[in-house]
N, C-alpha and C positions, 0 to 999 in steps of 0.2 A: 473784261480787259484784264490782261496778265499783269501781276506785279513783277517787276524786275529789280533785282539787287545786283550792283557791281560796285567794286571797291575803288577808292581813290588811290593814286600812285603818289602818296605823300609819305616820306619816311621821318618826318619831323618828330622828334622825341622817342623814335624807336631805337632798340639797341640790338645790334647784330653780331653774331659770331660767324666768322668765315673761316672754315676749316679747308686747308689747302694740302693736297698731296705733294710731297717733295719729289717723288718719282715723275719723271718727265717734267721737270721744273721749268724747262725752257718753253713748255706750253702752259702749265699751271700758273706760272708767274703772269703770263698774259691774261689768262682768265681772272686772276686776282685783280689786276689793274683794271679790267673791264667792270668787274663787280663793285670795286671800290668807287670807281668813277660814276656808275649808275646810281649807287646809294647817295653820294654826295650831290649829284645833280638833282636828286629828288628829296633834298633837304635833310638828309642824315647828317648829324654832326661827326666829324672825324673821331671825336672822343668817345662816340657811341659804337665805334667799330672795333672788334677784337679779332685779330688774325691768329690762327692757331695752325702750325704746321705739323703734319703727321708723315710718317715714313712713305706711306703709299695709299692707293685707293682702298685696299682691303681695311685699312684702320679708320677710314671715314665714318662708318656707322658707329663704332664704340665711342669715338670722340664726339660725333654729333649727339648721341644718346646722353653722355655725361653733361654736355653743354645745355641741352634741351631741359634736362631735369634739374638744373641748377637753379632755375628761376631767375637768372641774370639776363636773359636774352629774350626778345620778342620773336626771334627767328634764327635759325641756323643755316648758313649757306655752305654747300659743300661743293669743293672743286677738285677734279681729278682728271687723269687722262690715261686710258687703257688703250694701247695700240696693238693690233694683232702681231704676233710674233711667229716663230717657226713651230710653235707647239701649241697646244690647246689651252695652256695656262690663262690666257687673256679672257677666255670664256668664263672660267670659274671666278676669276677676280671680279669681273664686270658684272656677273649675274649676282653674285653674293653681295657685292657692295650695293648694287641697286635694290635688292630685296631688303638688305638691312636698312638702308635710308628710308625706304617706304614703311618699314615696321616702326622705326624710331618716330616718324610723323604720326602714325596711327596710335601708337602706345602712349605718346606724350601729349599729343594735340598741338604740338609746336610745328609751325611751318617749316619745312625743310626745302631750301632752294636747291634744286637738283641741277648741278653743273659738272656732272661726269661724263666727259667725252669717251665714246667707245668707237674707235675708228679702224679702218683697215690699213691705213697708211699714215706716216708721219705728215705727209702733205695735206691729208684730210684734216688732221688735227690742227695744223697751222691755219688752214681756212677757217675753222670754227673758233680760233682763239684771236680773232680780230682782223681777218682779211675778207675774202669773198663771201663767206656765210655769217658774217657778223661776229659778235663775241658772246659765247654761250655763258660766260661768267656774268656779263651784263644782264643776260636773259634770266639766269637763275636769280640775281638779285632783284630784278623787277617783279618776278613771280613771288619771291618772299615778301616784298613790300605789300603787294596786292593782297596775298593771302592773310597777312597780319590784319590788315584793314578789314577785309572781307569776314573773317572769322569774328572779329569784334562786332561787325554789323549783324550777322546772323546768329550769333551764339546767344546763350541765355542771358537775359538781363538781370542785373542785380536787383534783389528786393530792397526797398527803402528800409533803412534801419529804424527801429522803434524808439 
């Protein structure tokens, strides 16, 4: 018989930093509302949520790393929105922000909730920020809750003190 481990979706007592890109704020503010709602619905105390605004998605990884290494948060949730424009600029921003956030998680061992939308159109972004396709900010928050609890379950157990 296979042993299975899955984590609970309970944020009680957990501390979260939520990093939000100001660029495309009409979308990211909706992602933030979704993330905040998901955390509170899963027992996070509003006093355990810290919102940090950065200029754009490019800045998400540096802020996330600073917060993850501070020791003050159980997880960092990153929310941004990159919409295709008339040049290839969006490709560089989205790729590097994504790589940076993945590297922060691996380097620090801190769960990073990935709520960076990369869409072709504004309409697609709106759909993913709380309409047809749900709210990806809420999804990122739920993943963060689950990963904190999962890592606690599968990580090294502390040895009893002598």
